[in-house]
BAMITI-871534 format. One record per residue (C-alpha): residue in one letter; x negated, y negated, z. Coordinates in steps of 0.2 Angstrom, whole numbers, plus 5000, padded with zeros to 4 digits. Layout:
BEGIN
> A | X | Y | Z .
...
//
This chain:
BEGIN
> M | 4747 | 4556 | 5752 .
> K | 4738 | 4543 | 5741 .
> K | 4748 | 4530 | 5732 .
> N | 4742 | 4517 | 5719 .
> M | 4723 | 4520 | 5723 .
> Y | 4720 | 4511 | 5707 .
> S | 4728 | 4495 | 5700 .
> V | 4737 | 4493 | 5683 .
> K | 4723 | 4480 | 5679 .
> E | 4710 | 4493 | 5681 .
> V | 4719 | 4505 | 5669 .
> M | 4723 | 4491 | 5656 .
> E | 4704 | 4486 | 5657 .
> S | 4697 | 4504 | 5655 .
> K | 4680 | 4506 | 5648 .
> S | 4682 | 4524 | 5643 .
> L | 4695 | 4535 | 5636 .
> A | 4699 | 4554 | 5634 .
> V | 4712 | 4560 | 5622 .
> I | 4720 | 4576 | 5629 .
> G | 4728 | 4584 | 5614 .
> A | 4715 | 4579 | 5601 .
> S | 4716 | 4591 | 5586 .
> H | 4707 | 4597 | 5571 .
> D | 4723 | 4594 | 5561 .
> P | 4723 | 4577 | 5554 .
> G | 4742 | 4575 | 5555 .
> K | 4743 | 4578 | 5574 .
> P | 4746 | 4562 | 5585 .
> G | 4730 | 4565 | 5595 .
> T | 4719 | 4565 | 5579 .
> Q | 4728 | 4550 | 5572 .
> L | 4724 | 4541 | 5589 .
> L | 4706 | 4545 | 5587 .
> K | 4706 | 4538 | 5569 .
> M | 4714 | 4522 | 5575 .
> I | 4701 | 4520 | 5589 .
> K | 4687 | 4523 | 5577 .
> N | 4694 | 4508 | 5567 .
> S | 4697 | 4497 | 5582 .
> N | 4684 | 4486 | 5591 .
> F | 4684 | 4497 | 5607 .
> K | 4667 | 4498 | 5613 .
> G | 4669 | 4510 | 5627 .
> K | 4665 | 4529 | 5627 .
> V | 4678 | 4541 | 5619 .
> A | 4680 | 4559 | 5620 .
> G | 4693 | 4572 | 5614 .
> I | 4700 | 4586 | 5625 .
> N | 4703 | 4603 | 5615 .
> P | 4699 | 4620 | 5621 .
> R | 4692 | 4624 | 5603 .
> G | 4678 | 4611 | 5605 .
> G | 4669 | 4604 | 5591 .
> E | 4670 | 4587 | 5584 .
> V | 4684 | 4576 | 5575 .
> L | 4680 | 4560 | 5566 .
> G | 4663 | 4559 | 5575 .
> F | 4670 | 4561 | 5592 .
> P | 4665 | 4576 | 5603 .
> L | 4679 | 4588 | 5609 .
> Y | 4677 | 4596 | 5626 .
> G | 4687 | 4610 | 5633 .
> K | 4693 | 4601 | 5648 .
> P | 4691 | 4584 | 5657 .
> A | 4678 | 4591 | 5669 .
> D | 4666 | 4595 | 5654 .
> V | 4666 | 4577 | 5648 .
> P | 4648 | 4570 | 5652 .
> F | 4654 | 4553 | 5657 .
> D | 4667 | 4545 | 5669 .
> I | 4684 | 4544 | 5662 .
> D | 4694 | 4528 | 5666 .
> L | 4710 | 4533 | 5656 .
> A | 4717 | 4548 | 5648 .
> A | 4729 | 4548 | 5634 .
> V | 4740 | 4564 | 5635 .
> I | 4748 | 4570 | 5620 .
> I | 4753 | 4588 | 5623 .
> P | 4769 | 4598 | 5627 .
> P | 4778 | 4594 | 5644 .
> R | 4775 | 4611 | 5651 .
> A | 4756 | 4609 | 5650 .
> I | 4755 | 4591 | 5657 .
> P | 4755 | 4594 | 5676 .
> G | 4740 | 4606 | 5674 .
> A | 4731 | 4593 | 5663 .
> L | 4735 | 4579 | 5676 .
> V | 4727 | 4590 | 5690 .
> E | 4711 | 4592 | 5680 .
> C | 4711 | 4573 | 5677 .
> A | 4713 | 4569 | 5695 .
> A | 4698 | 4581 | 5699 .
> K | 4688 | 4571 | 5686 .
> G | 4692 | 4555 | 5695 .
> V | 4702 | 4548 | 5681 .
> K | 4710 | 4531 | 5685 .
> G | 4726 | 4531 | 5674 .
> V | 4735 | 4542 | 5662 .
> V | 4747 | 4537 | 5647 .
> I | 4759 | 4551 | 5644 .
> T | 4766 | 4549 | 5626 .
> S | 4775 | 4566 | 5626 .
> E | 4794 | 4567 | 5626 .
> G | 4805 | 4580 | 5634 .
> F | 4806 | 4575 | 5652 .
> A | 4820 | 4567 | 5662 .
> E | 4829 | 4561 | 5647 .
> A | 4830 | 4579 | 5640 .
> G | 4839 | 4588 | 5654 .
> P | 4836 | 4598 | 5670 .
> E | 4820 | 4607 | 5664 .
> G | 4812 | 4591 | 5658 .
> R | 4817 | 4582 | 5674 .
> G | 4808 | 4595 | 5684 .
> F | 4792 | 4592 | 5674 .
> Q | 4794 | 4573 | 5677 .
> E | 4796 | 4576 | 5696 .
> E | 4781 | 4586 | 5696 .
> V | 4771 | 4573 | 5686 .
> G | 4777 | 4560 | 5699 .
> R | 4771 | 4571 | 5714 .
> I | 4754 | 4573 | 5706 .
> L | 4751 | 4555 | 5702 .
> K | 4757 | 4550 | 5720 .
> S | 4745 | 4562 | 5728 .
> S | 4730 | 4558 | 5717 .
> G | 4732 | 4539 | 5717 .
> M | 4731 | 4539 | 5698 .
> R | 4742 | 4527 | 5689 .
> G | 4754 | 4534 | 5675 .
> F | 4762 | 4526 | 5660 .
> G | 4777 | 4535 | 5653 .
> P | 4781 | 4549 | 5650 .
> N | 4790 | 4546 | 5633 .
> T | 4780 | 4530 | 5629 .
> M | 4771 | 4522 | 5614 .
> G | 4756 | 4519 | 5625 .
> I | 4746 | 4503 | 5630 .
> V | 4736 | 4490 | 5620 .
> N | 4723 | 4478 | 5626 .
> T | 4718 | 4467 | 5612 .
> A | 4704 | 4458 | 5622 .
> S | 4694 | 4475 | 5623 .
> G | 4702 | 4485 | 5608 .
> L | 4709 | 4498 | 5620 .
> C | 4724 | 4506 | 5612 .
> T | 4733 | 4523 | 5615 .
> A | 4747 | 4519 | 5602 .
> Y | 4742 | 4531 | 5588 .
> F | 4753 | 4521 | 5575 .
> A | 4744 | 4505 | 5579 .
> N | 4737 | 4495 | 5564 .
> E | 4724 | 4482 | 5562 .
> R | 4736 | 4467 | 5565 .
> M | 4742 | 4474 | 5582 .
> L | 4725 | 4474 | 5588 .
> K | 4721 | 4456 | 5583 .
> P | 4720 | 4446 | 5600 .
> G | 4734 | 4434 | 5604 .
> S | 4743 | 4428 | 5619 .
> V | 4760 | 4437 | 5619 .
> G | 4761 | 4450 | 5633 .
> F | 4774 | 4463 | 5630 .
> A | 4781 | 4477 | 5641 .
> A | 4795 | 4489 | 5635 .
> Q | 4805 | 4503 | 5641 .
> S | 4805 | 4512 | 5625 .
> G | 4794 | 4521 | 5613 .
> I | 4796 | 4521 | 5594 .
> F | 4807 | 4505 | 5595 .
> V | 4793 | 4495 | 5603 .
> G | 4780 | 4502 | 5591 .
> A | 4790 | 4496 | 5577 .
> L | 4794 | 4479 | 5585 .
> L | 4775 | 4476 | 5589 .
> R | 4771 | 4479 | 5571 .
> F | 4785 | 4467 | 5566 .
> L | 4779 | 4454 | 5579 .
> T | 4761 | 4455 | 5574 .
> S | 4764 | 4452 | 5556 .
> Y | 4767 | 4434 | 5561 .
> R | 4751 | 4423 | 5565 .
> S | 4760 | 4415 | 5580 .
> L | 4766 | 4431 | 5588 .
> R | 4750 | 4441 | 5591 .
> V | 4749 | 4451 | 5606 .
> S | 4737 | 4450 | 5621 .
> K | 4743 | 4466 | 5631 .
> A | 4757 | 4478 | 5627 .
> M | 4763 | 4492 | 5639 .
> G | 4776 | 4505 | 5635 .
> L | 4784 | 4510 | 5651 .
> G | 4795 | 4525 | 5644 .
> N | 4803 | 4534 | 5659 .
> K | 4793 | 4524 | 5672 .
> V | 4788 | 4539 | 5682 .
> D | 4775 | 4528 | 5690 .
> V | 4771 | 4511 | 5682 .
> D | 4787 | 4501 | 5681 .
> E | 4793 | 4484 | 5675 .
> S | 4787 | 4476 | 5691 .
> D | 4770 | 4483 | 5690 .
> A | 4769 | 4477 | 5672 .
> L | 4776 | 4460 | 5675 .
> A | 4764 | 4457 | 5690 .
> Y | 4749 | 4461 | 5679 .
> L | 4755 | 4451 | 5664 .
> G | 4759 | 4436 | 5676 .
> E | 4741 | 4436 | 5681 .
> D | 4733 | 4440 | 5665 .
> D | 4723 | 4424 | 5658 .
> Q | 4725 | 4430 | 5640 .
> T | 4744 | 4430 | 5641 .
> R | 4754 | 4414 | 5639 .
> V | 4771 | 4421 | 5637 .
> V | 4779 | 4437 | 5643 .
> G | 4792 | 4447 | 5633 .
> M | 4801 | 4462 | 5640 .
> Y | 4813 | 4475 | 5634 .
> L | 4821 | 4485 | 5649 .
> E | 4836 | 4497 | 5650 .
> D | 4836 | 4497 | 5669 .
> I | 4827 | 4490 | 5684 .
> K | 4819 | 4502 | 5696 .
> D | 4818 | 4491 | 5711 .
> G | 4828 | 4475 | 5709 .
> K | 4822 | 4466 | 5724 .
> R | 4804 | 4469 | 5720 .
> F | 4807 | 4464 | 5702 .
> L | 4815 | 4447 | 5706 .
> H | 4801 | 4443 | 5719 .
> T | 4788 | 4447 | 5705 .
> A | 4797 | 4437 | 5692 .
> R | 4798 | 4422 | 5703 .
> R | 4779 | 4422 | 5705 .
> A | 4776 | 4426 | 5686 .
> V | 4788 | 4412 | 5680 .
> K | 4777 | 4399 | 5690 .
> Q | 4763 | 4404 | 5678 .
> K | 4772 | 4407 | 5661 .
> P | 4789 | 4410 | 5653 .
> V | 4796 | 4427 | 5656 .
> L | 4809 | 4432 | 5642 .
> L | 4820 | 4448 | 5645 .
> L | 4830 | 4458 | 5633 .
> K | 4841 | 4470 | 5642 .
> G | 4848 | 4485 | 5634 .
> G | 4863 | 4494 | 5642 .
> R | 4873 | 4478 | 5645 .
> S | 4890 | 4486 | 5641 .
> D | 4897 | 4502 | 5649 .
> A | 4894 | 4511 | 5632 .
> G | 4877 | 4505 | 5631 .
> A | 4873 | 4510 | 5649 .
> R | 4879 | 4527 | 5646 .
> A | 4867 | 4528 | 5630 .
> T | 4852 | 4523 | 5641 .
> A | 4854 | 4538 | 5651 .
> S | 4850 | 4550 | 5637 .
> H | 4836 | 4538 | 5630 .
> T | 4825 | 4535 | 5645 .
> A | 4835 | 4543 | 5659 .
> S | 4840 | 4525 | 5665 .
> M | 4852 | 4521 | 5679 .
> A | 4866 | 4508 | 5675 .
> V | 4866 | 4491 | 5684 .
> N | 4880 | 4478 | 5685 .
> D | 4875 | 4466 | 5671 .
> A | 4884 | 4451 | 5678 .
> V | 4876 | 4453 | 5695 .
> L | 4859 | 4455 | 5686 .
> G | 4861 | 4440 | 5675 .
> G | 4864 | 4429 | 5690 .
> A | 4849 | 4435 | 5699 .
> L | 4838 | 4433 | 5684 .
> R | 4844 | 4415 | 5682 .
> Q | 4839 | 4411 | 5700 .
> A | 4822 | 4419 | 5697 .
> G | 4819 | 4408 | 5682 .
> V | 4819 | 4423 | 5669 .
> L | 4826 | 4419 | 5652 .
> R | 4839 | 4431 | 5646 .
> M | 4838 | 4435 | 5628 .
> S | 4854 | 4441 | 5618 .
> G | 4845 | 4450 | 5604 .
> I | 4828 | 4453 | 5596 .
> D | 4830 | 4438 | 5584 .
> E | 4832 | 4427 | 5599 .
> L | 4818 | 4435 | 5608 .
> M | 4806 | 4432 | 5593 .
> A | 4812 | 4415 | 5590 .
> T | 4810 | 4410 | 5608 .
> I | 4793 | 4417 | 5609 .
> T | 4788 | 4407 | 5594 .
> G | 4795 | 4391 | 5602 .
> F | 4784 | 4393 | 5617 .
> Q | 4769 | 4398 | 5607 .
> C | 4769 | 4384 | 5595 .
> M | 4778 | 4369 | 5604 .
> P | 4776 | 4359 | 5620 .
> L | 4789 | 4360 | 5633 .
> P | 4803 | 4347 | 5631 .
> R | 4805 | 4333 | 5644 .
> G | 4824 | 4333 | 5643 .
> N | 4839 | 4341 | 5634 .
> R | 4841 | 4328 | 5621 .
> I | 4840 | 4334 | 5603 .
> A | 4839 | 4325 | 5586 .
> L | 4847 | 4334 | 5571 .
> V | 4840 | 4329 | 5554 .
> T | 4850 | 4338 | 5540 .
> Y | 4855 | 4339 | 5522 .
> S | 4871 | 4347 | 5527 .
> G | 4884 | 4340 | 5538 .
> A | 4892 | 4357 | 5541 .
> Q | 4877 | 4364 | 5548 .
> A | 4874 | 4349 | 5559 .
> I | 4892 | 4350 | 5566 .
> M | 4889 | 4369 | 5570 .
> S | 4873 | 4364 | 5579 .
> I | 4882 | 4351 | 5589 .
> D | 4895 | 4364 | 5594 .
> A | 4881 | 4376 | 5599 .
> A | 4872 | 4362 | 5609 .
> A | 4888 | 4359 | 5619 .
> E | 4888 | 4378 | 5623 .
> H | 4870 | 4378 | 5629 .
> G | 4868 | 4362 | 5639 .
> V | 4860 | 4352 | 5625 .
> V | 4866 | 4335 | 5620 .
> P | 4863 | 4324 | 5605 .
> A | 4850 | 4311 | 5607 .
> R | 4854 | 4292 | 5606 .
> F | 4841 | 4283 | 5595 .
> S | 4833 | 4267 | 5600 .
> E | 4835 | 4252 | 5590 .
> E | 4817 | 4254 | 5584 .
> T | 4820 | 4271 | 5578 .
> R | 4836 | 4266 | 5569 .
> E | 4827 | 4253 | 5560 .
> T | 4813 | 4265 | 5555 .
> I | 4826 | 4278 | 5548 .
> G | 4835 | 4264 | 5540 .
> G | 4820 | 4260 | 5529 .
> V | 4824 | 4276 | 5519 .
> I | 4842 | 4279 | 5523 .
> A | 4854 | 4266 | 5517 .
> T | 4870 | 4273 | 5523 .
> P | 4873 | 4265 | 5541 .
> S | 4882 | 4280 | 5547 .
> K | 4869 | 4292 | 5542 .
> V | 4855 | 4283 | 5552 .
> L | 4864 | 4289 | 5568 .
> N | 4862 | 4307 | 5575 .
> P | 4863 | 4318 | 5566 .
> V | 4853 | 4310 | 5552 .
> D | 4859 | 4315 | 5535 .
> F | 4846 | 4312 | 5522 .
> Y | 4856 | 4317 | 5507 .
> P | 4859 | 4309 | 5495 .
> D | 4849 | 4294 | 5501 .
> M | 4832 | 4303 | 5499 .
> M | 4835 | 4303 | 5480 .
> A | 4830 | 4285 | 5481 .
> H | 4813 | 4287 | 5490 .
> G | 4810 | 4306 | 5487 .
> F | 4809 | 4320 | 5499 .
> E | 4791 | 4317 | 5506 .
> K | 4793 | 4298 | 5510 .
> T | 4811 | 4300 | 5517 .
> T | 4807 | 4315 | 5529 .
> V | 4790 | 4308 | 5535 .
> E | 4798 | 4292 | 5539 .
> I | 4812 | 4300 | 5549 .
> F | 4800 | 4311 | 5558 .
> R | 4789 | 4296 | 5563 .
> G | 4803 | 4287 | 5570 .
> L | 4810 | 4302 | 5580 .
> L | 4793 | 4308 | 5586 .
> N | 4790 | 4290 | 5594 .
> D | 4807 | 4289 | 5602 .
> D | 4806 | 4293 | 5620 .
> G | 4825 | 4296 | 5620 .
> V | 4822 | 4311 | 5609 .
> D | 4816 | 4327 | 5617 .
> G | 4817 | 4339 | 5602 .
> I | 4820 | 4339 | 5584 .
> I | 4829 | 4352 | 5573 .
> F | 4826 | 4349 | 5554 .
> I | 4839 | 4357 | 5543 .
> S | 4835 | 4359 | 5525 .
> F | 4835 | 4370 | 5509 .
> A | 4821 | 4382 | 5508 .
> M | 4810 | 4375 | 5494 .
> S | 4803 | 4386 | 5481 .
> D | 4786 | 4382 | 5488 .
> G | 4782 | 4380 | 5506 .
> E | 4768 | 4367 | 5501 .
> M | 4783 | 4355 | 5499 .
> Y | 4782 | 4353 | 5518 .
> R | 4764 | 4349 | 5518 .
> P | 4766 | 4330 | 5523 .
> I | 4777 | 4335 | 5538 .
> V | 4765 | 4348 | 5543 .
> E | 4751 | 4336 | 5542 .
> L | 4760 | 4324 | 5552 .
> L | 4764 | 4337 | 5566 .
> D | 4746 | 4342 | 5566 .
> K | 4741 | 4325 | 5572 .
> K | 4755 | 4323 | 5584 .
> R | 4766 | 4336 | 5592 .
> P | 4773 | 4328 | 5607 .
> K | 4790 | 4337 | 5608 .
> P | 4797 | 4353 | 5601 .
> V | 4801 | 4353 | 5582 .
> F | 4811 | 4367 | 5574 .
> F | 4814 | 4370 | 5555 .
> A | 4830 | 4379 | 5549 .
> L | 4828 | 4383 | 5531 .
> L | 4842 | 4391 | 5521 .
> G | 4841 | 4396 | 5503 .
> A | 4836 | 4411 | 5491 .
> K | 4828 | 4425 | 5501 .
> E | 4811 | 4423 | 5491 .
> H | 4811 | 4404 | 5495 .
> V | 4815 | 4407 | 5513 .
> D | 4801 | 4420 | 5515 .
> S | 4788 | 4408 | 5506 .
> C | 4793 | 4394 | 5517 .
> A | 4792 | 4404 | 5533 .
> T | 4775 | 4411 | 5529 .
> Y | 4768 | 4394 | 5526 .
> M | 4776 | 4387 | 5542 .
> D | 4769 | 4402 | 5552 .
> E | 4752 | 4399 | 5545 .
> N | 4753 | 4382 | 5552 .
> R | 4761 | 4387 | 5569 .
> L | 4778 | 4379 | 5566 .
> P | 4794 | 4389 | 5571 .
> V | 4806 | 4393 | 5557 .
> V | 4824 | 4400 | 5559 .
> L | 4837 | 4404 | 5547 .
> F | 4851 | 4395 | 5555 .
> P | 4850 | 4379 | 5567 .
> E | 4861 | 4387 | 5580 .
> M | 4846 | 4398 | 5584 .
> A | 4835 | 4383 | 5586 .
> V | 4847 | 4375 | 5598 .
> R | 4847 | 4391 | 5609 .
> V | 4828 | 4392 | 5609 .
> F | 4827 | 4373 | 5613 .
> S | 4839 | 4376 | 5628 .
> H | 4828 | 4391 | 5634 .
> M | 4812 | 4380 | 5633 .
> H | 4822 | 4366 | 5643 .
> A | 4828 | 4378 | 5656 .
> Y | 4810 | 4384 | 5659 .
> A | 4803 | 4366 | 5659 .
> R | 4816 | 4362 | 5673 .
> T | 4811 | 4378 | 5683 .
> V | 4793 | 4373 | 5683 .
> G | 4797 | 4355 | 5686 .
> K | 4791 | 4348 | 5669 .
> A | 4808 | 4341 | 5664 .
//
């Protein structure tokens, strides 16, 4: 029996695509996928498979894969589960390298679906084709414009450097739409793993770890198919780039829920957590932490140590940040004499020149711009400071931060995070402005502390701290 005759790389970099389940009905997923492909920058050959034949959106429809007059690298399969095994046999006979099975109703749906999934697995193994899914949102390669996610939009296909793999369908589709609405979070490659009948998290991570376009890897998993192989793959990938993992099913109740979602098996979360730490994988507690940490890695250099400076208008938020720092192995930096003198030029109160630097109400004497820029100059030049967290009101206009942005454009030697709290419309305005300038913004500084701690942990893992 053949196994893995083709690589994930070959499938992800397919030059031709057939949509099995293309329809004359504009509301059907297959037709929506063809419409999305038509509007993408995919330059490869595309055909639809539909026994009725004809044409949809300028793409020819053929009765079966064998009728397509060109070689097919990848088939997107969007038909009922019962019909899929036969379609895969036809794909194998055509020489298709890989298939993406979007359809639901397999192992997660009960005994009958499990039977279909087992048959799909046997066909893939015997033919050597690679298979994503079933029950997957599809795959995306923004370098080539290849996409089998029928709900993808223009922003999802703009090339970036975040590689993402997820054991989910609709969730990851919505998450990718959200991620790619930020300039700093554009995707390089995305893979929906679904029920993992063939391609699993280890395959995905091995590919993303070697992918030159990808600078940081994010993953959402509900189980790990082969723990030993995954940890071996992770150790290799982490040497190249950060690997961030959000794991569903951590609790007993969550583990039971995963069984009905993607037919996942539970694993001991405490044991898994320890193994992941040893491999250098960064464990995320939620989507907000995943997004913030990806942004940190995308926009900022790695810290050289674990010493942070807090610049704040609020003593309360600074205190909570220091508490969070103590919990995450981060310590307040001790400023050099030169730094204290620089800050003292705009902060008259002696106690507020120390860490944390409290710029209110002293800034009323010199103004927001001069006060904050001088503080930043001092901290950026202080070798005893490894990172800066700036805590402030969200201004009514993000342009208020332009002097700081311009300073950081010239010199970004250490990670800097902005925690901006205020009216929602002001927060949104400031966050958009900062995102356009590739600067990470969080709502509360405790999140910035966690992100900094992840970046420091990774820097230590790769010997850069």
